[in-house]
N, C-alpha and C positions, 0 to 999 in steps of 0.2 A: 503493500501499501503504499503511494507518494500522494502526500498533500504539497499541492502545489510547485514538485521537487521538475517540473520541464517549463516554465515562467518564465524564466533568465535564459533559458535556450533554443537556439534558433531553430529552423523546423526539419534543416540536412541533420545537423548534431542531434535533435528528437528520433527522426527516422533513424538513423542508425541505433544509435539504446537502445530504441523499441522491437527495431530488427533481430540484434545481435537477443536483449532477453527471451525475444519469439521462439530463436534456434535454441537457444538452451535450456527450450520448454518450460520460461516463467511466466505465468502469469500475473501481468499486470495491473493492479487496480490504481485510479492518477482520480485526486480530488482536484477542482478547478474552479472557479469563480466563471460563471456563462462570460462573464464577456476577452477572459483568456482562452479561453474553448476553443475559439477557432483555428486558434494556434496548431494546436496538438490533432483537432479532427481527420486528419487525412492517415493519421498512423493510427486510428481506432479501429475497433472492431466494434465496438457496444459505446453506445453514450444511456449512462441511466441517470434518469435527472430525479429529485426526489423533491418536492416541495413538501410547507408544509405552513400549515393555519391556522392557530390558536393547537387544540392537542390531537388535531388529524393530518398524518402523511401518507401520501399519496407518491408511488415512483411510478414514471416509465420509460420503457427502453426502446431502443434504440440500434437495430442490426443495422453498419455500415458495410455494402455489399462492397467486395473486389472492386467492381466498377466506378462507383462513385467513390472509393475511396482514390480510383488509377486518377482519374477524373478532377478532383480537387489538387493531388500533387501535381498534373497537369495547367492547371490551370495559378496554380502557386510561385509566384514571380522569383521566389528563390529558391526554383529549385531548373531555372534557365540561363542560359549564358547571356551578357552580357546584347549582344548579338541578337539571339530572341527575342529577349525583353522589347531593345529599338524596331525589331519588327511588328512585334506585337499591338507598336504605341503609336506604329507609322514615320517612324522618325528614320528611319532606312529611307523609306522615299521619298520624303520629306529634303530629309540631305541632296539625296543624287537631281531632286527638280534644277 
């Protein structure tokens, strides 16, 4: 169980560490506030949201499938080269004109 352990780590390093944990058969549980979770989504298998209102708690489980994880990684600017990012932003076409 890690409580905000990846909050200061960039996406590629998170992925490397979580891939290592997966390779050695370690199941990792990460606690993170909502505003910080977007950084780790592409490296997760499940998201379990826990909501509390007074004495009542509710848990909701969401499975992230392989295709969604792949698409999130592809959309993450930290996972592309500078040239690929410039092309996505249309900077290469603008510089050539």
